[in-house]
ZATIKOL-293735 format. One line per 10 residues: number of its first residue (from 1); their letters; for each residue x negated, y, z of N, C-alpha, C. Coordinates in Angstrom, 1 decimal. Each point is the difference from the previous one (the first is absolute). Layout:
ZATIKOL-293735
NUM	a	X,Y,Z,X,Y,Z,X,Y,Z; ...
***
This chain:
ZATIKOL-293735
1	xxxxxxxxxx	-15.4,16.7,-7.5,0.5,-1.2,-0.4,1.5,-0.1,0.3; 0.4,0.5,1.1,1.5,0.1,0.3,0.7,0.9,-1.0; -0.6,1.1,-0.2,0.7,1.0,-1.0,0.1,-0.7,-1.4; -1.0,-0.7,-0.4,0.1,-0.6,-1.3,1.0,-1.1,0.0; 0.1,-0.8,1.1,1.1,-1.0,0.1,1.4,0.6,-0.1; 0.2,1.1,0.8,1.3,0.6,0.0,0.3,0.6,-1.4; -0.9,0.6,-0.7,0.2,0.5,-1.3,0.3,-1.2,-1.0; -0.7,-1.1,0.2,0.3,-1.2,-0.9,1.4,-0.5,0.3; 0.5,0.0,1.2,1.3,-0.5,0.4,1.1,0.9,-0.5; -0.3,1.3,0.0,1.0,1.0,-0.4,0.2,-0.1,-1.5
11	xxxxxxxxxx	-1.0,-0.5,-0.8,0.1,-0.1,-1.4,0.7,-1.3,-0.4; 0.3,-0.8,0.9,0.6,-1.3,-0.3,1.5,0.1,0.0; 0.6,-0.9,-0.8,1.5,-0.1,0.1,0.4,-0.7,1.3; 0.7,0.7,0.9,0.3,-0.6,1.3,0.8,-1.4,-0.1; 0.7,-0.2,-1.1,0.7,-1.2,-0.2,-1.0,-1.2,-0.3; -1.2,0.3,-0.3,-1.0,-1.1,-0.2,-0.9,-0.3,1.1; 0.0,0.8,1.1,-0.9,-0.2,1.1,0.6,-1.0,1.0; -0.9,-0.9,0.4,0.3,-1.0,1.0,-1.1,0.0,1.0; 0.3,0.3,1.3,-0.9,0.1,1.1,-0.1,-1.3,0.8; -1.2,-0.5,0.2,-0.2,-1.2,0.7,-0.6,0.3,1.4
21	xxxxxxxxxx	0.3,-0.8,1.0,-0.6,0.1,1.3,0.4,-1.2,0.8; -0.7,-0.1,1.1,0.4,-1.1,1.0,0.0,0.7,1.4; 0.8,-0.6,0.9,0.1,0.5,1.3,0.1,-1.2,1.0; -0.6,0.1,1.1,0.1,-1.1,1.0,0.9,0.3,1.1; 0.6,-1.0,0.6,0.8,0.1,1.2,-0.2,-1.2,0.9; 0.4,0.1,1.2,-0.1,-1.1,1.0,1.1,0.0,0.9; 0.1,-1.0,0.8,1.3,-0.2,0.8,0.1,1.0,1.2; -1.0,0.8,0.3,0.1,0.9,1.1,0.3,1.4,-0.5; 0.4,0.2,-1.3,0.3,1.3,-0.4,1.3,0.4,0.7; 0.0,1.2,0.5,1.2,0.6,0.6,0.0,1.5,-0.1
31	xxxxxxxxxx	1.1,0.6,0.2,0.1,1.4,-0.1,-0.9,0.7,1.1; -0.5,1.1,-0.3,-0.8,0.7,1.0,0.8,0.9,0.9; 1.3,0.3,-0.4,0.8,0.8,0.8,1.4,-0.7,0.2; 0.7,0.4,1.0,1.3,-0.6,0.3,0.9,1.0,0.6; 1.3,-0.3,0.0,1.0,0.9,0.6,0.6,-0.6,1.2; 0.3,0.8,1.0,0.7,-0.5,1.2,0.8,1.2,0.5; 1.1,-0.2,0.7,0.7,1.1,0.6,-0.9,0.8,1.0; 0.3,1.2,0.1,-0.7,0.9,0.9,-0.2,-0.6,1.4; -1.2,0.0,0.5,-0.3,-0.5,1.3,-0.2,-1.5,0.0; 0.2,-0.7,-1.1,-0.2,-1.4,-0.1,-1.3,-0.3,-0.8
41	xxxxxxxxxx	-0.6,-1.1,0.2,-1.2,-0.5,-0.7,0.4,-0.9,-1.1; -0.6,0.2,-1.2,0.3,-0.9,-1.1,-0.9,-1.2,0.2; 0.6,-1.2,-0.3,-0.7,-1.3,0.1,-0.1,-0.7,-1.3; -1.0,-0.7,-0.3,-0.1,-0.8,-1.2,-0.9,-1.2,0.3; -0.1,-0.9,-1.0,-0.8,-1.2,0.1,-1.1,0.1,-1.1; -1.2,-0.3,0.4,-1.1,-0.1,-1.0,-0.7,-1.3,0.3; -0.2,-0.8,-1.0,-0.7,-1.3,0.3,-1.5,0.3,0.4; -0.5,-0.8,0.9,-1.3,0.3,0.5,-1.1,-0.3,-1.0; 0.2,-1.0,-0.8,-1.0,-0.3,-1.1,0.5,0.5,-1.3; -0.9,0.6,-0.8,0.4,0.5,-1.3,0.4,-1.1,-1.0
51	xxxxxxxxxx	-0.6,-1.2,0.2,0.3,-1.1,-0.9,-0.7,0.2,-1.3; 0.4,-0.8,-1.0,-0.7,0.1,-1.3,0.5,1.2,-0.7; -0.8,0.5,-0.9,0.4,1.1,-0.9,0.8,-0.5,-1.1; 1.1,0.7,-0.3,0.7,-0.2,-1.3,-0.3,1.1,-0.9; -0.5,-0.3,-1.2,-0.4,1.0,-1.0,1.1,0.0,-1.0; 0.5,1.2,-0.3,1.0,0.2,-1.0,-0.7,0.7,-1.2; 0.1,-0.6,-1.2,-0.5,0.6,-1.2,1.2,0.6,-0.8; -0.2,1.2,-0.6,1.2,0.5,-0.7,-0.4,0.9,-1.2; 0.9,0.2,-0.9,-0.2,0.8,-1.1,1.2,0.9,-0.1; -0.2,1.3,-0.1,1.1,1.0,0.0,-0.1,0.8,-1.3
61	xxxxxxxxxx	1.2,0.1,-0.7,0.1,0.9,-1.1,1.1,1.1,0.3; 0.2,0.8,-1.0,1.0,1.1,0.2,1.4,-0.6,0.3; 0.2,-1.3,-0.4,1.3,-0.6,0.2,0.1,-0.8,1.3; -1.1,0.0,0.8,0.0,-0.7,1.3,-1.0,-1.1,0.0; 0.2,-0.9,1.0,-1.0,-1.1,0.1,0.2,-1.0,-1.2; -1.1,-0.2,-0.7,0.0,-0.9,-1.1,-0.4,-1.4,0.3; -0.9,-0.1,1.0,-0.5,-1.4,0.4,-0.4,0.1,1.4; 0.2,-1.2,0.7,-0.3,0.0,1.5,-0.4,-1.5,0.3; -0.9,-0.1,0.9,-0.5,-1.3,0.4,-0.5,0.1,1.4; 0.3,-0.9,0.9,-0.5,0.0,1.4,-0.8,-1.3,0.2
71	xxxxxxxxxx	-1.1,0.1,0.7,-0.9,-1.1,0.3,-0.4,0.1,1.4; -0.4,-1.2,0.6,-0.4,0.0,1.4,-1.5,0.0,0.1; -0.7,0.9,-0.7,-1.4,0.2,-0.1,-0.3,1.3,-0.5; -1.3,0.4,-0.1,-0.4,1.2,-0.6,0.0,-0.1,-1.5; -0.3,1.1,-0.7,0.0,0.0,-1.5,-1.4,-0.4,-0.5; 0.0,-1.2,-0.4,-1.2,-0.6,-0.7,0.1,0.1,-1.5; -1.0,-0.2,-0.7,0.1,0.0,-1.5,1.0,-1.0,-0.4; 0.0,-1.2,0.6,0.9,-1.0,-0.4,1.5,0.4,0.2; 0.3,0.6,1.2,1.3,0.5,0.3,0.4,1.1,-1.0; -0.9,0.9,-0.3,0.3,1.1,-0.8,0.3,-0.5,-1.5
81	xxxxxxxxxx	-0.8,-0.9,-0.4,0.2,-0.5,-1.4,1.4,-0.8,0.0; 0.3,-0.7,1.0,1.3,-0.6,0.1,1.2,1.0,-0.1; -0.2,1.1,0.7,1.0,1.1,0.0,0.2,0.5,-1.4; -1.2,0.2,-0.7,0.1,0.5,-1.4,0.7,-1.0,-0.9; -0.5,-1.2,0.1,0.5,-1.1,-0.9,1.5,-0.3,0.2; 0.4,-0.1,1.2,1.4,-0.4,0.3,1.0,1.1,0.2; -0.4,1.2,0.4,0.9,1.0,0.3,-0.1,1.3,-0.8; -1.2,0.4,-0.3,-0.2,1.3,-0.7,0.0,-0.2,-1.5; -0.8,-0.9,-0.5,-0.1,-0.2,-1.5,1.3,-0.2,-0.7; 0.9,-0.8,0.5,1.3,-0.1,-0.7,0.8,1.3,-0.2
91	xxxxxxxxxx	-0.3,1.0,0.9,0.7,1.3,-0.1,-0.7,1.0,-0.8; -1.2,-0.2,-0.4,-0.8,1.0,-0.7,0.4,0.0,-1.5; 0.0,1.3,-0.5,0.3,0.2,-1.4,-1.2,0.7,-0.7; -0.2,-0.2,-1.2,-1.1,0.7,-0.7,0.1,1.5,0.2; -1.1,0.6,0.4,0.0,1.4,0.2,0.1,0.4,1.5; 0.4,-1.0,0.9,0.0,0.3,1.4,-1.4,0.3,0.5; 0.0,0.8,1.1,-1.3,0.4,0.6,0.1,-0.5,1.5; -0.9,-0.9,0.3,0.0,-0.6,1.4,-1.0,0.8,0.8; 0.4,0.6,1.0,-0.9,0.8,0.9,-0.2,-0.7,1.3; -1.2,-0.1,0.4,-0.3,-0.7,1.3,-1.2,0.5,0.6
101	xxxxxxxxxx	-0.2,-0.3,1.3,-1.1,0.5,0.8,-1.2,-0.9,-0.3; -1.0,0.0,0.9,-1.3,-0.6,-0.3,-0.5,-1.1,0.9; 0.8,-0.8,0.6,-0.6,-1.1,0.8,-0.5,-1.1,-1.0; -0.9,-0.8,0.5,-0.7,-1.0,-0.8,0.9,-0.8,-0.8; 1.1,-0.5,0.6,1.0,-0.8,-0.8,0.5,0.6,-1.2; 0.1,1.3,0.0,0.5,0.7,-1.2,-1.0,0.1,-1.1; -1.2,-0.3,0.3,-1.1,0.1,-1.0,-0.5,-1.5,-0.4; 0.7,-1.0,0.5,-0.4,-1.4,-0.2,0.1,-0.3,-1.5; -0.8,-0.9,-0.4,0.0,-0.5,-1.4,1.4,-0.5,-0.3; 0.5,0.5,-1.1,1.3,-0.5,-0.5,1.1,1.0,0.2
111	xxxxxxxxxx	-0.2,1.0,1.0,1.1,0.9,0.3,0.3,0.9,-1.2; -1.0,0.7,-0.5,0.2,0.9,-1.1,0.4,-0.8,-1.3; -0.6,-1.1,-0.2,0.4,-0.8,-1.2,1.4,-0.5,0.0; 0.5,-0.4,1.2,1.4,-0.4,0.1,1.0,1.1,-0.3; -0.3,1.2,0.5,0.9,1.1,-0.2,-0.1,0.5,-1.4; -1.2,0.1,-0.6,-0.2,0.5,-1.3,0.6,-1.0,-1.0; 0.0,-1.3,0.3,0.6,-1.0,-0.9,1.5,0.3,-0.2; 0.6,0.7,0.9,1.4,0.3,-0.2,0.2,1.4,-0.7; -1.1,0.6,-0.4,0.1,1.3,-0.7,0.0,1.2,0.9; -0.3,-0.3,1.3,0.0,1.1,1.0,-1.5,0.5,0.2
121	xxxxxxxxxx	-0.1,1.1,0.6,-1.3,0.6,0.3,-0.2,0.0,1.5; -1.2,-0.1,0.5,-0.4,0.0,1.4,-0.7,1.4,0.3; 0.5,0.6,1.0,-0.6,1.3,0.5,-0.3,-0.2,1.5; -1.2,0.3,0.5,-0.3,-0.1,1.4,0.1,1.4,0.6; 0.5,0.1,1.2,0.1,1.2,0.7,-1.4,0.4,0.5; -0.2,1.3,0.3,-1.3,0.4,0.6,-0.1,-0.7,1.4; -1.2,-0.3,0.4,-0.1,-0.6,1.4,0.6,0.8,1.1; 0.5,-0.7,1.0,0.6,0.7,1.1,1.1,1.0,-0.3; 0.9,-0.4,-0.9,1.1,0.9,-0.4,1.3,-0.6,0.1; 0.4,-0.6,1.1,1.3,-0.6,0.1,1.2,1.0,-0.2
131	xxxxxxxxxx	-0.3,1.3,0.2,1.0,1.0,-0.2,0.4,0.2,-1.4; -0.8,-0.5,-0.9,0.3,0.1,-1.5,0.8,-1.2,-0.5; 0.4,-0.9,0.9,0.7,-1.2,-0.4,1.4,0.0,0.6; 1.1,0.3,-0.8,1.3,0.1,0.6,0.5,-1.3,0.7; -0.6,-1.2,-0.3,0.5,-1.2,0.7,-0.3,0.1,1.5; -0.9,0.8,0.4,-0.3,0.2,1.4,1.2,0.5,0.7; 0.8,0.8,-0.6,1.3,0.5,0.6,1.0,-1.1,0.1; 0.0,-0.9,-1.0,0.9,-1.2,0.1,-0.4,-0.9,1.2; -1.3,-0.2,0.1,-0.5,-0.9,1.1,0.4,0.6,1.4; -0.1,1.4,0.1,0.4,0.6,1.2,1.5,-0.2,0.3
141	xxxxxxxxxx	0.8,0.1,-1.0,1.5,-0.3,0.2,0.2,-1.5,0.4; -0.6,-0.9,-0.7,0.2,-1.4,0.2,-0.5,-0.4,1.4; -1.1,0.5,0.4,-0.5,-0.3,1.4,0.9,0.6,1.1; 0.5,1.2,-0.3,1.0,0.6,1.0,1.2,-0.8,0.1; 0.5,-0.5,-1.2,1.2,-0.8,0.0,-0.3,-1.4,0.8; -1.1,-0.5,-0.2,-0.4,-1.3,0.7,0.0,0.3,1.5; -0.6,1.1,0.4,-0.1,0.3,1.4,1.4,0.2,0.6; 0.8,0.8,-0.7,1.4,0.3,0.5,0.8,-1.2,0.1; -0.1,-1.0,-1.0,0.9,-1.1,0.0,-0.6,-1.1,0.9; -1.2,0.2,0.5,-0.6,-1.0,0.9,-0.3,-1.3,-0.7
151	xxxxxxxxxx	0.1,0.0,-1.3,-0.4,-1.2,-0.8,-1.5,-0.2,0.1; -0.4,-1.1,0.4,-1.4,-0.3,0.1,-0.5,-0.5,-1.4; -1.2,0.6,-0.4,-0.5,-0.4,-1.4,-0.1,-1.4,-0.2; -0.3,-0.8,1.0,-0.2,-1.5,-0.2,1.4,-0.6,-0.4; 1.1,0.6,0.4,1.3,-0.6,-0.3,0.4,0.3,-1.5; -0.7,0.9,-0.7,0.3,0.3,-1.4,-0.2,-1.3,-0.8; -0.9,-0.9,0.4,-0.2,-1.2,-0.7,1.0,-1.0,0.2; 0.9,0.2,1.0,1.0,-1.0,0.4,1.4,0.5,-0.2; 0.2,1.1,-0.7,1.3,0.5,-0.2,0.8,-0.9,-0.9; 1.3,0.0,0.3,0.9,-0.9,-0.8,0.9,0.9,-0.9
***
């Protein structure tokens, strides 16, 4: 299944591929390592409670992030459809190929129809294959930047 998916992706025009995924974060995210002068102990602050989860939904193409949305809940069918309608669909062009993994929200009624209504095609990744989705690398960089800047995900909703 993985080999067939990889072969399918290799036959696609990279300019037409759009990879979707979501990633969660919480207020106690912090770096696992720190620097301190030799002989000194590194200190940091980590909130005791994780707080609410902030879910980031995104779409990545060869040109970079195409669409992004953050919500203070998990990815439900309603949330995912809102992401498609308000953020992804306006960016889709006929012939685009939208690649996503397999959580229930991605298979909800209306997902495929909304994407195909824009002339794009839906392709699902093989189960348990996050390594085949390049947006995972973007999430890694975004989360590292959040940890390094000490921006708490809940403050993303209140930025000016």
